[in-house]
C-alpha positions in Angstrom: 56.4 100.4 98.5 53.7 103.1 98.8 51.1 104.3 101.1 47.6 103.1 100.2 44.1 103.5 101.4 40.9 101.2 101.1 37.7 101.1 103.1 38.6 97.5 104.3 42.2 98.2 105.6 42.1 102.0 106.0 45.8 103.3 105.6 48.1 100.4 104.8 51.2 99.6 102.5 51.4 98.2 99.0 54.4 96.5 97.5 54.8 97.8 93.9 56.5 96.7 90.8 56.2 93.0 91.3 56.1 91.2 88.0 53.0 89.4 87.2 51.4 90.6 90.5 49.4 93.4 91.9 47.7 94.4 95.2 50.3 92.8 97.6 49.4 94.6 100.6 51.0 94.9 104.1 48.1 94.8 106.6 47.1 93.2 109.8 46.2 89.6 110.2 46.9 86.9 112.8 45.7 84.0 110.8 47.3 83.6 107.4 45.0 80.9 106.0 41.8 82.9 107.0 42.9 86.5 106.5 45.5 86.7 103.8 45.1 86.2 100.0 48.6 87.0 98.8 49.4 89.8 101.2 51.8 90.1 104.0 51.0 90.5 107.8 53.6 91.4 110.4 53.2 89.9 113.7 55.1 90.4 117.1 55.4 86.7 117.7 54.8 83.4 115.7 52.2 81.3 117.5 52.0 78.3 115.0 52.0 77.6 111.4 50.4 80.5 109.8 49.5 82.0 113.0 50.9 85.1 114.8 50.1 87.4 117.8 49.5 91.1 118.0 49.4 91.9 114.3 47.8 95.2 114.6 50.5 96.3 117.0 53.2 95.1 114.7 51.7 96.6 111.7 51.2 100.0 113.2 54.8 100.1 114.3 55.9 99.2 110.8 53.4 101.5 109.2 54.6 104.5 111.4 58.3 103.8 110.4 57.9 103.3 106.7 55.4 106.3 106.3 58.1 108.7 107.7 60.5 107.3 105.1 58.0 107.5 102.2 56.9 111.1 103.1 60.6 112.2 102.8 60.4 110.9 99.3 62.7 108.0 99.9 62.3 104.7 98.3 61.7 101.6 100.4 63.0 98.2 99.0 61.6 95.0 100.2 64.1 92.0 100.1 62.8 88.5 100.7 65.0 85.8 101.6 64.4 82.3 102.7 
């Protein structure tokens, strides 16, 4: 993962080195169907299918923690399990 900036999302996170994919981003979104297009949005609570609460709060916490790790030059590994 790495830090990334865009005008739309400002500072956020990008998942890197995914085979056959690019621009998988972590950014705030409370409604997956309306606000995500292959990206990931942390939330504080699941409110229903594809719906979450307080995504900005959850994302801010995640970003603060991961940016500190990335700034130390450490790698961040994302492991997805079902």
